[in-house]
C-alpha positions in Angstrom: -1.7 -165.7 180.3 0.7 -163.1 178.8 2.0 -160.5 181.2 4.6 -158.6 179.2 8.2 -158.7 178.1 11.0 -159.5 180.5 14.6 -158.7 179.5 17.4 -160.3 181.5 20.8 -158.4 181.5 23.9 -158.8 183.6 24.2 -155.6 185.4 22.7 -152.3 186.3 24.8 -150.4 183.7 23.3 -152.6 181.0 19.8 -151.9 182.5 20.4 -148.1 182.7 21.7 -148.0 179.0 18.5 -149.9 177.7 15.8 -148.0 179.6 15.9 -144.8 177.7 16.1 -146.6 174.3 13.0 -148.8 174.9 9.7 -147.3 173.8 7.5 -149.9 175.6 7.1 -151.0 179.0 9.7 -153.8 179.6 10.7 -155.3 183.0 14.5 -155.6 183.2 16.1 -157.9 185.6 19.8 -158.1 186.3 21.6 -161.3 187.1 24.4 -159.3 188.7 27.0 -161.7 187.2 26.8 -165.3 187.1 23.9 -167.0 188.6 23.1 -170.6 189.7 20.2 -172.6 188.2 18.5 -172.4 191.7 18.8 -168.6 191.9 17.6 -168.2 188.4 14.5 -170.2 189.0 13.9 -168.1 192.1 14.4 -164.9 190.3 12.1 -165.9 187.4 9.2 -167.6 189.2 7.0 -164.5 189.4 7.4 -164.0 185.7 6.5 -167.4 184.3 3.8 -166.0 181.9 6.0 -163.2 180.6 7.9 -163.3 177.2 11.5 -163.9 178.2 14.5 -162.3 176.4 18.2 -162.6 177.3 20.6 -159.9 176.5 24.1 -160.5 178.1 27.7 -159.6 177.2 29.6 -161.3 174.4 32.3 -162.6 176.8 32.9 -165.6 179.0 30.6 -164.6 181.9 27.8 -163.7 179.4 28.1 -167.1 177.4 27.9 -168.9 180.7 24.6 -167.1 181.6 23.3 -167.6 178.1 24.1 -171.4 178.4 22.4 -171.6 181.6 19.3 -170.0 180.2 19.3 -172.3 177.1 19.4 -175.2 179.4 16.9 -174.0 182.0 14.6 -171.9 179.8 14.9 -173.3 176.2 11.9 -170.9 175.1 13.8 -167.7 175.9 14.7 -165.6 173.1 18.4 -164.4 172.8 19.6 -161.1 171.8 23.3 -160.5 170.9 25.4 -157.5 170.9 28.3 -157.6 168.3 31.4 -159.4 169.7 33.5 -156.3 168.8 31.6 -154.3 171.7 31.7 -157.1 174.1 29.4 -155.4 176.6 25.9 -154.3 176.4 26.8 -151.0 178.1 29.5 -150.2 175.7 27.6 -151.1 172.6 26.8 -147.9 170.6 23.1 -146.8 170.7 22.6 -147.3 167.0 23.6 -151.0 167.3 21.5 -151.4 170.4 18.5 -150.0 168.5 19.1 -152.3 165.7 19.3 -155.4 167.8 16.4 -154.5 169.9 14.2 -153.8 166.7 15.2 -157.2 165.3 13.9 -158.8 168.6 10.5 -157.0 168.0 11.0 -154.4 170.8 9.7 -150.8 170.2 12.5 -148.3 170.4 12.9 -144.5 170.5 14.5 -144.0 167.0 15.6 -140.4 168.0 17.7 -141.5 171.1 
């Protein structure tokens, strides 16, 4: 049973940055940095029927989280910011819109 789209980000700043860009209901959950497999399981249990997306920073912390998701939730879809921007929160809006569109999210193009 499909419930909706679930987007995992690292921090509240990432979440705040994405909310005004998204033009569809998307549940956004923050990991608040590195997370253990147990904590991740606890966090995602209520969303087991949701379509899972991971959008974390292009740095060591983000890569650790991404690796954990690839291991624990292999069906999760991964969204990447360009390495030059490193963080989701510092990525220009035009780039965020582009990567979200590629991942099949509806976005406000006039953002």
